[in-house]
N, C-alpha and C positions, 0 to 999 in steps of 0.2 A: 597724865596724858605732861610729854613733855613739848612746850612751846615754843617755837625760835622764829621770832619776828628779823632778821638779818643772818646771811651766811656766815657774817663772821662769830655766829655766836655757837654756830656746829662742830661738836666733836663729832668725825666724820666714823659712822657705822661701819661693820666690817663687812656686814652685810645683813639685809632687810629684805619686805615686799612693799610694794610703795604702786602707790596710784595720784593724781595730777587732778585737779578740775577747778573752776568754780565754785561748784557744788552748791550756786546759791536754792536756798530750798531746802539742802539737805531729803531733797523727797525719794520716793519709793524705787525708786531709778538708782543714786546717787547710795542707798540704804543699802540696793542686794551690790553694788560694789563694794561697797566694805563691811559685809558680810562673806562675802570671797577674800577677801583680802585677810582679815580674820582668820578665817578658816585654816588659808596655807600658811599664817603667821603660826598657828596654833601647832597645826602640822610638821609644821618643820624645824620649829623653835629659832625663828626671827624676828627681828621687830620688825612692828606695822607703823608705817610712815605714810602721810599725805601733804600733799602742796596742794596748796588754795593762791589764791592771792587776792591783795588788799590795795588800793581800791579794787572795785571790779575791771579792768579791763575794759570792757566798752566804752569806760568813764574817760577812758585816754585817747582811746583810738579811734573816739568815732568822729566819724565826717563830717562838714562845717553841714546845719543846718537839721542835723539827724537830731531826737530826743534821748537826751539822755536817760537809762534803761531805769526803771524802779525798781529794787530789791526785793527779794521776799525773807530778805534776813543780813540783820546785820552781823560784824562781824562778834562781837560776844555770845549771838545765840546760835553762831555758827558754829563756835568753838564749843561750845557745852555740846552738842547732838555730835559732833563729831567725837566728840570723848565719848560719850555714851555712846557710839559705834562699834566701842574696843579698840581706837587707834592708837600706838603708843607714845607716836612722835607727828607731831604736827610744825609744818614751815609755810610760815604768813610772809610770801612774800611781797615789800613794799611794789607795790606797780606802778613805773612813770614813763615817764615819754622814748630816756636810754634805755631803760630795760626791756621794753615795749620793741624795738632794735635789734634784741638781739636774736640769733636764727634761732632756730626745733636744733641744729647740731649743738652750738654751742651749749644752749640749755641743758640739752641731755650728757655733755661733755664736762662740764662746769659746775652745772648745778645736781644733777642726778647721780651719775653715774661715780662722782671725785666726793661728794658728802654721804652717800648714802649705798652704794655696791651693789645696787640691786641684783637679787639673784628670779625675785620674780619681780614683772610690772603689770598692771591689770589696771585698764583702760577703760568709758564706757568705749562704745562702737563709734558718738560722734563728735568724739572727745580730738581739738585740736591746740598748739601749741606754738609758739617761737613768731617772730616776724614771718607777716603775712600768711596766717596758720599755716603752717608748709608743715608743723608735726604734725601726724597723725597715725592710725594703726600700720598703714604699711609703711610708714618712715620708719616708726619702732623696729617690727619686725625686719626689716634692713640693717639697724645696724646690731640687732640680739646678739650674730655669731661675736663680733668682734667685742661688741662689751661684757659678754657670759652673763645675759641674761635669758630670761625665757618672758614668753610675751602670751594675756590673756583677755580677750576682750569684750565685754559685757554686751552682747544683745540690749536691745531695745524692753523695758521693763513695763507691760500692757495691765489695761485694767480695760477687758471689753475689748476693744478695737481700738481702741484709742492709746497711742504712747504718750507716755507720761515723760512731761518736760514741765520746767520752770516756766517758760513760756505761754507754755497750753493754762500752768495752775497761775498765770497774771490775768492773762487771757477771763479763767471762771471768775475769780476774784474780782475783776471789774465790770462781770453778766450777773453780780447776786449768786452765783451757783458756789455757793460758800462751799454747803456741803461735801458736796464735789469736788470741789479744791480742796476741800480739809481728806478724806479720800486719797488723793493724788500724793499731798503730801506729808500721811501717815503718823497725824497731829494734828488739831486744831492750829489754823495761821494763828499769829500773835501778834502784837508791838506791842512796846511801851512806850511812856512817855513820862511827861513829871506835871504832876495838877497844878494848874494854871488859877489865877481866880477870873470868872465872867461876869454875867451880869445879873448872875442871881437868877436870871425870868424860871429855871426849873424851883428853884426855893420857895417862890414865888407863886406859882401852881400848885406845893405841895411836894415834890418828887425830886429833890434837888440832884445837882446835878455834880459831875466830876470833868472839869475841861483838862483832858489831856493832850500835851504838846509833844508830839512823838520826840525820840532821844536822835535821832538819824534823821535830815531832811530827804533823804534819796532812799526811805523804805515804800513801797508801795501801800496804799491806803484802800482799802474795798470802796465798790463802787458807794455812792450816795444814796441814805438807807435807815432802817432800823432794824437792828439783830438783837438777837440773842446773845449775852455774852457771857462765861467768867472768868473773873477778876481775880486777880490774884496783887496779893499788896504787902510786905513785911510779914509775909510764911502764913500772914491769911487768907481765907480764900472767900468768895464770896461771886455769886446770881447775879447776873444782872441784863438790865438792856441800854442799850447805846446806837446815835444817833448820828450819825456822818452827811454832814451839807450845811445849807444856807439859812437856817430858821427861815423862810421864806414866810409865815403867817404871823412872823413881827418885823418885817419889810428889810430884815438884815442880811442884804445879798452881800455886803463890802467882804468877807473871807469865808475862809470854811473851817468846821468847828468840828471838833469830834470830844460830844458828851457823854458820858456815862452814868446811868442809874444804880445804888448800889439795891439789893434787894435784902437790906436788913435794916437790923436794929439800927437807935442812936450811934450812927461812925463819929470817930473823932475828928478833931481839926487832921485836912486830907492835904492844905495847901504845900507845894513841895516835894509833896512825896511821890516814889514812882510807882505805875501803874500796870501792871501786863493785862494785857486785852485779849482775852481769845475768843474768837467767834464764833460760832455754836453752829445758828438757824440764821436765813435772812426771813425779815416778815415785813416789810411791805417800804414800797420811796419813799423817800422824805413828799411829803403833799402840804399847801399851804391852805387850813385851813380857816374857816371866815366866826372868830373868834375862838379867844381863850378857854371857855364853856367846852366846847364840839376838840379842843386840841388835849382836856384834859383828860375828856371823857377816850380816845382814842389810845392815849399813852396810859388808862386802866386797862383799856384791852388788850393792848400788848403784854401790860407786865403779864394777865392773864396767862397769856400766849405762851410766852414762857417758861409759867408757873406752871403748863399743867404739859410743855415739852421735857420738863425736868423731871414731872411726875411718869412720864408714860418711858423711861430711859430705864 
């Protein structure tokens, strides 16, 4: 996949099939759009193009007092998943305040048409772009004859009665509903971080943990609690359990930690290495125990739960 991080890097294409979006999470709805793009590309023998933005537009356009949106995927993971979907050209637009003032008409003319000359544009039913979000499927339909492209609008993708969206998946992750969130994503939700030194309390209890510091501060972290996870580091994969929270048994309530215990034999020194943690199942909420003996028994019970879950797959 050819990746452009500015308009200056692009050698204009003579024709293409193109889609636009933030694609946070690259969930099943986004994957449906990419499949349509790829199908058109193969049938008509034109390059496939996706346009996305970094940072997320809401981080720039949010109003005073509005909370910063927590993201499902950082740009490195988004690139990997878009490439896996078969897209050949990806434009990552540096989204800043100046760019946010560009009208939909300017964006269509100066970015899409001038650089990619699409014969087909494919967008999701709820996609908006341009200043004041004035660009939508109705706007694109009105411009289609002038710029000689056809428009295809992909309708909502549902699981049961629920429309899949990034916002719904965020809510599920914050409600401990990790398995349903993974169903909507089409893959296990994960985060990647650097392993840092902690207080070594897990090692003292006989269950050493890796303290994971996320690489991107704006990524969503699932709700506090204990989870079955799959971890990956340097092309090696491990099963494990992950605790997210404030370690109430020890009174460490000052800051949140992400601690992973890997269900493996003796491991090498992990400090400073990157660990990808994929969340599989929610086990229980974080609770305060009356002493380390009860905590140790619960940790062993959590491990057995995860091991039995693995066997049952």
